[in-house]
Backbone as CSV, one residue per row, in Angstrom:
resi,resn,N_x,N_y,N_z,CA_x,CA_y,CA_z,C_x,C_y,C_z
1,MET,42.904,2.630,2.898,42.739,1.413,1.863,42.808,0.090,2.593
2,LYS,43.426,0.053,3.564,43.489,-1.326,4.332,42.085,-1.487,5.072
3,GLN,41.822,-0.487,5.598,40.615,-0.413,6.446,39.230,-0.796,5.507
4,LEU,39.313,-0.066,4.282,38.284,-0.457,3.316,38.289,-1.950,3.034
5,ILE,39.361,-2.584,2.679,39.480,-3.898,2.290,38.932,-4.868,3.528
6,VAL,39.494,-4.562,4.800,39.085,-5.402,5.862,37.540,-5.399,6.344
7,THR,37.115,-3.983,5.842,35.649,-3.795,6.358,34.831,-4.664,5.238
8,LEU,35.084,-4.705,4.079,34.472,-5.316,2.914,34.550,-6.780,3.224
9,ILE,35.863,-7.316,3.712,35.857,-8.752,4.015,34.955,-9.176,5.124
10,VAL,34.955,-8.364,6.108,34.209,-8.598,7.273,32.615,-8.607,7.059
11,LEU,32.118,-7.684,5.973,30.818,-7.519,5.629,30.517,-8.813,4.703
12,PHE,31.426,-9.230,3.866,31.199,-10.493,3.146,31.034,-11.681,3.978
13,VAL,31.941,-11.926,4.960,31.943,-13.110,5.632,30.466,-12.910,6.512
14,HIS,30.015,-11.782,7.114,28.833,-11.812,7.690,27.724,-12.140,6.879
15,LEU,27.835,-11.751,5.590,26.517,-11.995,4.778,26.604,-13.593,4.285
16,LEU,27.557,-14.101,4.326,27.813,-15.633,3.935,27.237,-16.424,5.271
17,ALA,27.471,-15.754,6.274,27.109,-16.632,7.604,25.709,-16.462,7.976
18,SER,25.257,-15.220,7.653,23.657,-15.082,7.793,22.857,-15.728,6.778
19,ALA,23.423,-16.024,5.671,22.635,-16.738,4.603,22.603,-18.322,4.889
20,GLN,23.301,-18.771,5.781,23.104,-20.266,6.006,21.773,-20.750,6.514
21,ASP,21.351,-21.942,6.124,20.104,-22.453,6.702,20.151,-22.607,8.123
22,SER,19.066,-22.377,8.774,18.830,-22.559,10.181,18.556,-24.175,10.477
23,VAL,18.612,-24.705,11.868,18.538,-25.961,12.093,16.830,-26.325,11.783
24,THR,16.180,-25.557,11.775,14.621,-25.865,11.451,14.335,-26.212,10.084
25,HIS,15.277,-25.754,9.082,14.955,-25.864,7.687,15.816,-27.175,7.058
26,VAL,16.268,-28.043,7.980,17.261,-29.057,7.536,16.291,-30.193,6.841
27,ASP,15.065,-30.637,7.307,14.311,-31.585,6.733,13.691,-31.239,5.483
28,GLN,13.792,-30.042,4.911,13.246,-29.439,3.523,13.971,-30.222,2.502
29,THR,13.195,-30.501,1.525,14.026,-30.872,0.317,14.814,-29.997,-0.425
30,ARG,15.939,-30.459,-0.786,16.935,-29.528,-1.541,16.707,-29.294,-2.817
31,THR,16.490,-28.184,-3.338,16.405,-27.893,-4.865,17.296,-26.881,-5.454
32,GLY,17.169,-26.910,-6.650,17.990,-25.793,-7.247,19.678,-26.408,-7.406
33,LEU,20.398,-25.049,-7.275,21.831,-25.573,-7.236,22.485,-26.148,-5.935
34,TYR,21.398,-25.738,-4.927,21.962,-26.550,-3.599,21.865,-28.187,-3.536
35,ALA,20.859,-28.518,-4.515,20.716,-30.004,-4.602,21.791,-30.692,-5.116
36,GLY,22.358,-30.139,-6.297,23.273,-30.799,-7.011,25.035,-30.550,-6.315
37,GLY,24.784,-29.651,-5.329,26.003,-29.145,-4.738,26.888,-28.200,-5.611
38,LYS,26.117,-27.473,-6.621,26.450,-26.506,-7.623,26.703,-25.214,-6.933
39,ILE,26.179,-24.874,-5.938,26.109,-23.768,-5.288,27.369,-23.381,-4.702
40,TYR,28.351,-24.351,-4.558,29.657,-24.249,-3.958,30.465,-23.773,-5.230
41,VAL,30.050,-24.340,-6.390,30.865,-23.672,-7.740,30.640,-22.259,-7.995
42,VAL,29.333,-21.949,-7.758,28.987,-20.610,-7.851,29.516,-19.735,-6.918
43,LEU,29.599,-20.283,-5.706,30.413,-19.253,-4.603,31.785,-19.162,-5.102
44,VAL,32.386,-20.172,-5.334,33.942,-20.161,-5.758,34.175,-19.062,-7.010
45,VAL,33.161,-19.249,-7.949,33.456,-18.279,-9.216,33.242,-16.776,-8.757
46,ALA,32.167,-16.677,-7.797,31.940,-15.174,-7.214,33.123,-14.705,-6.457
47,VAL,33.622,-15.539,-5.524,34.595,-15.170,-4.658,35.951,-14.783,-5.581
48,THR,36.288,-15.558,-6.447,37.219,-15.358,-7.356,37.141,-14.024,-8.147
49,ILE,35.926,-13.732,-8.817,35.768,-12.587,-9.406,36.119,-11.214,-8.687
50,LEU,35.456,-11.588,-7.213,35.615,-10.234,-6.447,36.977,-10.113,-6.025
51,VAL,37.736,-11.138,-5.644,39.135,-10.970,-5.319,39.958,-10.563,-6.554
52,GLY,39.669,-10.946,-7.715,40.305,-10.222,-8.873,39.926,-8.934,-9.143
53,LEU,38.705,-8.534,-8.743,38.533,-6.989,-9.113,39.336,-6.258,-7.825
54,PHE,39.313,-6.670,-6.773,40.003,-6.117,-5.723,41.456,-5.833,-5.804
55,LEU,41.978,-7.104,-6.377,43.367,-6.812,-6.864,43.685,-5.872,-7.957
56,TYR,42.878,-5.819,-8.925,42.980,-5.044,-9.956,42.958,-3.580,-9.473
57,VAL,42.043,-3.311,-8.806,41.782,-1.967,-8.270,42.855,-1.357,-7.449
58,ILE,43.448,-2.321,-6.597,44.495,-2.018,-5.806,45.738,-1.837,-6.574
59,ARG,46.094,-2.651,-7.658,47.170,-2.480,-8.573,47.126,-1.184,-9.398
60,LEU,45.771,-0.855,-9.869,45.600,0.323,-10.599,45.774,1.573,-9.778
61,ASP,45.449,1.654,-8.407,45.479,2.579,-7.722,47.165,3.072,-7.350
62,ARG,47.741,1.903,-7.134,49.255,2.108,-6.943,50.086,2.686,-8.447
63,LYS,49.426,2.332,-9.659,50.059,2.749,-10.663,49.722,4.224,-10.877
64,ILE,48.472,4.457,-10.631,48.164,6.045,-10.555,48.657,6.801,-9.708
65,THR,49.043,6.463,-8.384,49.773,7.107,-7.459,51.205,7.276,-7.863
66,LYS,51.789,6.349,-8.238,53.316,6.344,-8.992,53.479,7.354,-10.291
67,LEU,52.273,7.337,-11.041,52.422,8.405,-12.287,52.299,9.762,-11.485
68,GLU,51.254,9.987,-10.261,51.014,11.220,-9.788,52.478,11.818,-9.320
69,LYS,53.138,11.054,-8.688,54.620,11.389,-8.188,55.391,11.613,-8.863
70,ASN,55.617,11.009,-10.160,56.405,11.304,-11.180,56.069,12.672,-12.110
71,SER,54.808,13.046,-11.851,54.637,14.443,-12.829,54.418,15.422,-11.886
């Protein structure tokens, strides 16, 4: 379970790092969510949802394991 979580975190960080603009695209006009700085709000919300889902699944797994041991 810990390996899965570490693997997912590493993949997520890799995707974030590869999604950054390169130096050649700096002089382009910023549009959309990136122009107003709202992309960071979207990113924080997405990360919060993912962390919440991971914590929920881990908690649910522990409860199910506890129920399996009792029966």
